[in-house]
TORKOL-4160 file (C-alpha; in steps of 0.2 Angstrom, whole numbers, padded with zeros to 4 digits, m for minus):
95
<pt num="1" X="0634" Y="m0536" Z="0414"/>
<pt num="2" X="0615" Y="m0535" Z="0409"/>
<pt num="3" X="0601" Y="m0538" Z="0421"/>
<pt num="4" X="0582" Y="m0536" Z="0420"/>
<pt num="5" X="0574" Y="m0522" Z="0429"/>
<pt num="6" X="0555" Y="m0521" Z="0433"/>
<pt num="7" X="0547" Y="m0506" Z="0424"/>
<pt num="8" X="0529" Y="m0498" Z="0426"/>
<pt num="9" X="0517" Y="m0498" Z="0411"/>
<pt num="10" X="0518" Y="m0479" Z="0411"/>
<pt num="11" X="0537" Y="m0479" Z="0411"/>
<pt num="12" X="0537" Y="m0491" Z="0397"/>
<pt num="13" X="0525" Y="m0481" Z="0387"/>
<pt num="14" X="0536" Y="m0466" Z="0389"/>
<pt num="15" X="0551" Y="m0476" Z="0382"/>
<pt num="16" X="0541" Y="m0483" Z="0368"/>
<pt num="17" X="0536" Y="m0465" Z="0362"/>
<pt num="18" X="0555" Y="m0461" Z="0361"/>
<pt num="19" X="0560" Y="m0476" Z="0351"/>
<pt num="20" X="0561" Y="m0495" Z="0350"/>
<pt num="21" X="0562" Y="m0504" Z="0367"/>
<pt num="22" X="0566" Y="m0523" Z="0370"/>
<pt num="23" X="0556" Y="m0528" Z="0385"/>
<pt num="24" X="0549" Y="m0544" Z="0393"/>
<pt num="25" X="0533" Y="m0550" Z="0401"/>
<pt num="26" X="0524" Y="m0565" Z="0405"/>
<pt num="27" X="0509" Y="m0570" Z="0394"/>
<pt num="28" X="0493" Y="m0574" Z="0402"/>
<pt num="29" X="0497" Y="m0593" Z="0400"/>
<pt num="30" X="0514" Y="m0590" Z="0410"/>
<pt num="31" X="0525" Y="m0590" Z="0395"/>
<pt num="32" X="0539" Y="m0577" Z="0395"/>
<pt num="33" X="0537" Y="m0566" Z="0380"/>
<pt num="34" X="0552" Y="m0555" Z="0373"/>
<pt num="35" X="0546" Y="m0540" Z="0363"/>
<pt num="36" X="0554" Y="m0527" Z="0353"/>
<pt num="37" X="0541" Y="m0513" Z="0352"/>
<pt num="38" X="0538" Y="m0494" Z="0349"/>
<pt num="39" X="0525" Y="m0480" Z="0349"/>
<pt num="40" X="0536" Y="m0469" Z="0339"/>
<pt num="41" X="0527" Y="m0466" Z="0322"/>
<pt num="42" X="0544" Y="m0464" Z="0313"/>
<pt num="43" X="0547" Y="m0483" Z="0317"/>
<pt num="44" X="0530" Y="m0488" Z="0311"/>
<pt num="45" X="0525" Y="m0491" Z="0293"/>
<pt num="46" X="0513" Y="m0477" Z="0287"/>
<pt num="47" X="0499" Y="m0490" Z="0283"/>
<pt num="48" X="0500" Y="m0496" Z="0301"/>
<pt num="49" X="0499" Y="m0479" Z="0309"/>
<pt num="50" X="0484" Y="m0477" Z="0321"/>
<pt num="51" X="0468" Y="m0471" Z="0313"/>
<pt num="52" X="0462" Y="m0462" Z="0329"/>
<pt num="53" X="0452" Y="m0467" Z="0344"/>
<pt num="54" X="0458" Y="m0473" Z="0361"/>
<pt num="55" X="0464" Y="m0490" Z="0365"/>
<pt num="56" X="0458" Y="m0501" Z="0379"/>
<pt num="57" X="0461" Y="m0494" Z="0397"/>
<pt num="58" X="0466" Y="m0510" Z="0404"/>
<pt num="59" X="0480" Y="m0513" Z="0392"/>
<pt num="60" X="0497" Y="m0505" Z="0386"/>
<pt num="61" X="0497" Y="m0505" Z="0367"/>
<pt num="62" X="0513" Y="m0506" Z="0357"/>
<pt num="63" X="0518" Y="m0509" Z="0339"/>
<pt num="64" X="0528" Y="m0525" Z="0338"/>
<pt num="65" X="0543" Y="m0522" Z="0327"/>
<pt num="66" X="0547" Y="m0540" Z="0324"/>
<pt num="67" X="0529" Y="m0546" Z="0320"/>
<pt num="68" X="0524" Y="m0529" Z="0312"/>
<pt num="69" X="0508" Y="m0529" Z="0321"/>
<pt num="70" X="0499" Y="m0519" Z="0335"/>
<pt num="71" X="0499" Y="m0529" Z="0351"/>
<pt num="72" X="0494" Y="m0526" Z="0369"/>
<pt num="73" X="0499" Y="m0531" Z="0387"/>
<pt num="74" X="0487" Y="m0532" Z="0401"/>
<pt num="75" X="0490" Y="m0519" Z="0415"/>
<pt num="76" X="0490" Y="m0534" Z="0427"/>
<pt num="77" X="0506" Y="m0541" Z="0419"/>
<pt num="78" X="0523" Y="m0536" Z="0426"/>
<pt num="79" X="0536" Y="m0530" Z="0413"/>
<pt num="80" X="0555" Y="m0530" Z="0413"/>
<pt num="81" X="0568" Y="m0521" Z="0403"/>
<pt num="82" X="0587" Y="m0524" Z="0401"/>
<pt num="83" X="0597" Y="m0513" Z="0412"/>
<pt num="84" X="0616" Y="m0512" Z="0407"/>
<pt num="85" X="0628" Y="m0510" Z="0422"/>
<pt num="86" X="0636" Y="m0494" Z="0424"/>
<pt num="87" X="0653" Y="m0503" Z="0422"/>
<pt num="88" X="0647" Y="m0510" Z="0405"/>
<pt num="89" X="0642" Y="m0493" Z="0399"/>
<pt num="90" X="0659" Y="m0486" Z="0404"/>
<pt num="91" X="0668" Y="m0501" Z="0395"/>
<pt num="92" X="0658" Y="m0497" Z="0379"/>
<pt num="93" X="0663" Y="m0479" Z="0380"/>
<pt num="94" X="0681" Y="m0483" Z="0381"/>
<pt num="95" X="0681" Y="m0495" Z="0367"/>
């Protein structure tokens, strides 16, 4: 069974650097946003690679793999990711 687990912005960035991550957050207007993002350059088109410089300090920046755009989340927003129950992981290994 899957459930959502709160994650810090720093932990999210660490996971985004490793590959693609599906995560959830509330937009400023209150709407729930489901995103599939990454910071791993192997998953980002070459023409979309960062040109240098530093992003805003008050946001977590990520590359949206569904929209093919750079996006950001305010650090005041809570973020959640899917967590798979240990039982589900064991079931998947046994199949």
